[in-house]
Backbone as XML, in Angstrom:
<?xml version="1.0"?>
<chain id="A" units="angstrom">
  <residue number="1" name="MET">
    <atom name="N" x="76.746" y="67.244" z="286.362"/>
    <atom name="CA" x="75.554" y="68.111" z="286.227"/>
    <atom name="C" x="74.711" y="67.844" z="287.366"/>
  </residue>
  <residue number="2" name="ARG">
    <atom name="N" x="74.095" y="68.885" z="288.048"/>
    <atom name="CA" x="73.137" y="68.831" z="289.077"/>
    <atom name="C" x="71.907" y="68.902" z="288.471"/>
  </residue>
  <residue number="3" name="CYS">
    <atom name="N" x="70.849" y="68.237" z="289.171"/>
    <atom name="CA" x="69.124" y="68.193" z="288.627"/>
    <atom name="C" x="68.324" y="68.288" z="289.859"/>
  </residue>
  <residue number="4" name="ILE">
    <atom name="N" x="67.639" y="69.575" z="289.424"/>
    <atom name="CA" x="66.659" y="69.815" z="290.470"/>
    <atom name="C" x="65.187" y="69.450" z="289.657"/>
  </residue>
  <residue number="5" name="ALA">
    <atom name="N" x="64.312" y="68.269" z="290.211"/>
    <atom name="CA" x="63.180" y="67.948" z="289.906"/>
    <atom name="C" x="61.964" y="68.824" z="290.596"/>
  </residue>
  <residue number="6" name="VAL">
    <atom name="N" x="61.108" y="69.176" z="289.676"/>
    <atom name="CA" x="59.950" y="70.035" z="290.477"/>
    <atom name="C" x="58.756" y="69.494" z="289.456"/>
  </residue>
  <residue number="7" name="PRO">
    <atom name="N" x="58.398" y="68.510" z="289.913"/>
    <atom name="CA" x="57.466" y="67.788" z="289.764"/>
    <atom name="C" x="55.933" y="68.889" z="289.434"/>
  </residue>
  <residue number="8" name="TYR">
    <atom name="N" x="55.030" y="68.595" z="288.309"/>
    <atom name="CA" x="53.988" y="70.054" z="287.940"/>
    <atom name="C" x="52.766" y="69.577" z="288.644"/>
  </residue>
  <residue number="9" name="LEU">
    <atom name="N" x="52.627" y="67.545" z="288.447"/>
    <atom name="CA" x="51.415" y="67.173" z="289.261"/>
    <atom name="C" x="52.223" y="66.498" z="290.491"/>
  </residue>
  <residue number="10" name="THR">
    <atom name="N" x="52.028" y="67.046" z="291.619"/>
    <atom name="CA" x="52.595" y="66.261" z="293.120"/>
    <atom name="C" x="51.844" y="64.973" z="293.326"/>
  </residue>
  <residue number="11" name="ALA">
    <atom name="N" x="50.556" y="64.932" z="292.734"/>
    <atom name="CA" x="50.226" y="63.282" z="292.780"/>
    <atom name="C" x="51.314" y="62.418" z="291.914"/>
  </residue>
  <residue number="12" name="GLN">
    <atom name="N" x="51.496" y="62.596" z="291.043"/>
    <atom name="CA" x="51.885" y="61.607" z="289.551"/>
    <atom name="C" x="53.460" y="61.877" z="289.468"/>
  </residue>
  <residue number="13" name="HIS">
    <atom name="N" x="54.036" y="61.006" z="290.310"/>
    <atom name="CA" x="55.940" y="61.322" z="289.925"/>
    <atom name="C" x="55.889" y="59.869" z="289.106"/>
  </residue>
  <residue number="14" name="ALA">
    <atom name="N" x="56.904" y="60.290" z="288.190"/>
    <atom name="CA" x="57.490" y="59.451" z="287.427"/>
    <atom name="C" x="58.716" y="58.601" z="287.971"/>
  </residue>
  <residue number="15" name="PRO">
    <atom name="N" x="59.054" y="57.267" z="287.683"/>
    <atom name="CA" x="60.036" y="57.165" z="288.474"/>
    <atom name="C" x="61.700" y="57.989" z="288.448"/>
  </residue>
  <residue number="16" name="GLN">
    <atom name="N" x="61.693" y="58.527" z="286.974"/>
    <atom name="CA" x="62.694" y="59.219" z="286.530"/>
    <atom name="C" x="63.142" y="60.126" z="287.742"/>
  </residue>
  <residue number="17" name="PHE">
    <atom name="N" x="62.213" y="61.115" z="288.577"/>
    <atom name="CA" x="61.635" y="62.150" z="289.240"/>
    <atom name="C" x="62.968" y="61.454" z="290.535"/>
  </residue>
  <residue number="18" name="ALA">
    <atom name="N" x="62.870" y="60.331" z="290.788"/>
    <atom name="CA" x="63.765" y="59.881" z="291.980"/>
    <atom name="C" x="65.515" y="59.981" z="291.740"/>
  </residue>
  <residue number="19" name="THR">
    <atom name="N" x="65.588" y="59.948" z="290.641"/>
    <atom name="CA" x="67.274" y="60.208" z="289.985"/>
    <atom name="C" x="67.622" y="61.699" z="290.404"/>
  </residue>
  <residue number="20" name="ALA">
    <atom name="N" x="66.781" y="62.661" z="290.491"/>
    <atom name="CA" x="67.108" y="63.824" z="290.450"/>
    <atom name="C" x="68.017" y="63.844" z="291.884"/>
  </residue>
  <residue number="21" name="ASP">
    <atom name="N" x="69.061" y="65.034" z="291.713"/>
    <atom name="CA" x="69.960" y="65.391" z="292.862"/>
    <atom name="C" x="69.204" y="66.177" z="293.850"/>
  </residue>
  <residue number="22" name="LEU">
    <atom name="N" x="68.055" y="66.669" z="293.751"/>
    <atom name="CA" x="67.035" y="67.532" z="294.892"/>
    <atom name="C" x="65.546" y="67.427" z="293.812"/>
  </residue>
  <residue number="23" name="LEU">
    <atom name="N" x="64.873" y="66.658" z="294.937"/>
    <atom name="CA" x="63.386" y="66.373" z="294.466"/>
    <atom name="C" x="62.790" y="67.179" z="295.126"/>
  </residue>
  <residue number="24" name="LEU">
    <atom name="N" x="61.978" y="68.331" z="294.730"/>
    <atom name="CA" x="60.613" y="69.140" z="295.526"/>
    <atom name="C" x="59.629" y="68.545" z="295.289"/>
  </residue>
  <residue number="25" name="ARG">
    <atom name="N" x="59.306" y="67.089" z="295.992"/>
    <atom name="CA" x="57.876" y="66.327" z="296.122"/>
    <atom name="C" x="56.591" y="67.428" z="296.114"/>
  </residue>
  <residue number="26" name="GLY">
    <atom name="N" x="56.782" y="68.472" z="296.345"/>
    <atom name="CA" x="55.689" y="69.224" z="296.927"/>
    <atom name="C" x="55.208" y="70.103" z="295.500"/>
  </residue>
  <residue number="27" name="GLY">
    <atom name="N" x="55.785" y="69.726" z="294.424"/>
    <atom name="CA" x="56.014" y="70.573" z="293.181"/>
    <atom name="C" x="56.382" y="72.115" z="293.451"/>
  </residue>
  <residue number="28" name="ARG">
    <atom name="N" x="55.686" y="72.906" z="292.200"/>
    <atom name="CA" x="56.171" y="74.482" z="292.233"/>
    <atom name="C" x="55.545" y="75.169" z="293.551"/>
  </residue>
  <residue number="29" name="PRO">
    <atom name="N" x="54.821" y="74.844" z="294.474"/>
    <atom name="CA" x="54.643" y="75.518" z="295.755"/>
    <atom name="C" x="55.910" y="75.659" z="296.855"/>
  </residue>
  <residue number="30" name="GLU">
    <atom name="N" x="56.409" y="74.366" z="296.890"/>
    <atom name="CA" x="57.704" y="74.007" z="297.040"/>
    <atom name="C" x="58.614" y="74.689" z="297.028"/>
  </residue>
  <residue number="31" name="PHE">
    <atom name="N" x="58.793" y="75.108" z="295.787"/>
    <atom name="CA" x="60.099" y="75.652" z="295.023"/>
    <atom name="C" x="60.514" y="77.063" z="295.424"/>
  </residue>
  <residue number="32" name="THR">
    <atom name="N" x="61.819" y="77.496" z="295.872"/>
    <atom name="CA" x="62.073" y="78.907" z="296.154"/>
    <atom name="C" x="63.395" y="78.941" z="295.524"/>
  </residue>
  <residue number="33" name="ALA">
    <atom name="N" x="63.895" y="80.005" z="294.937"/>
    <atom name="CA" x="65.321" y="80.311" z="294.797"/>
    <atom name="C" x="66.404" y="80.214" z="295.400"/>
  </residue>
  <residue number="34" name="ARG">
    <atom name="N" x="65.763" y="80.863" z="296.700"/>
    <atom name="CA" x="66.754" y="80.695" z="297.851"/>
    <atom name="C" x="66.972" y="79.311" z="297.622"/>
  </residue>
  <residue number="35" name="ALA">
    <atom name="N" x="65.964" y="78.540" z="298.013"/>
    <atom name="CA" x="66.253" y="76.984" z="298.671"/>
    <atom name="C" x="67.018" y="76.342" z="297.341"/>
  </residue>
  <residue number="36" name="ALA">
    <atom name="N" x="66.841" y="76.757" z="296.137"/>
    <atom name="CA" x="67.431" y="75.666" z="295.273"/>
    <atom name="C" x="69.121" y="76.365" z="295.460"/>
  </residue>
  <residue number="37" name="TYR">
    <atom name="N" x="69.424" y="77.758" z="295.451"/>
    <atom name="CA" x="70.505" y="78.336" z="295.661"/>
    <atom name="C" x="71.492" y="78.010" z="296.487"/>
  </residue>
  <residue number="38" name="ASP">
    <atom name="N" x="70.851" y="77.473" z="297.783"/>
    <atom name="CA" x="71.618" y="77.240" z="298.898"/>
    <atom name="C" x="71.775" y="75.477" z="299.007"/>
  </residue>
  <residue number="39" name="TRP">
    <atom name="N" x="70.952" y="74.797" z="298.196"/>
    <atom name="CA" x="71.188" y="73.341" z="297.884"/>
    <atom name="C" x="72.645" y="73.492" z="296.902"/>
  </residue>
  <residue number="40" name="LEU">
    <atom name="N" x="72.293" y="74.106" z="295.775"/>
    <atom name="CA" x="73.831" y="74.288" z="294.828"/>
    <atom name="C" x="74.710" y="74.986" z="295.585"/>
  </residue>
  <residue number="41" name="VAL">
    <atom name="N" x="75.060" y="75.434" z="296.535"/>
    <atom name="CA" x="75.970" y="76.080" z="297.500"/>
    <atom name="C" x="76.562" y="74.879" z="298.426"/>
  </residue>
  <residue number="42" name="ARG">
    <atom name="N" x="75.535" y="74.137" z="299.168"/>
    <atom name="CA" x="76.012" y="72.908" z="299.714"/>
    <atom name="C" x="76.715" y="71.583" z="298.927"/>
  </residue>
  <residue number="43" name="SER">
    <atom name="N" x="75.849" y="71.714" z="297.791"/>
    <atom name="CA" x="76.524" y="70.414" z="296.947"/>
    <atom name="C" x="77.756" y="70.708" z="296.385"/>
  </residue>
  <residue number="44" name="ALA">
    <atom name="N" x="78.201" y="71.901" z="296.168"/>
    <atom name="CA" x="79.213" y="71.987" z="295.772"/>
    <atom name="C" x="80.449" y="71.904" z="296.666"/>
  </residue>
  <residue number="45" name="ARG">
    <atom name="N" x="80.238" y="71.705" z="297.641"/>
    <atom name="CA" x="81.413" y="71.775" z="298.764"/>
    <atom name="C" x="82.181" y="70.243" z="298.623"/>
  </residue>
</chain>
């Protein structure tokens, strides 16, 4: 299973976030559905 982590508070990252396959350190402003989809497609190869 793939894991995408989008921390709510960008200044405070729990160590568990580092284990995500894709970590959007900038939080919600950094997330786009297109970026997530593109990453999923690339990681499935």
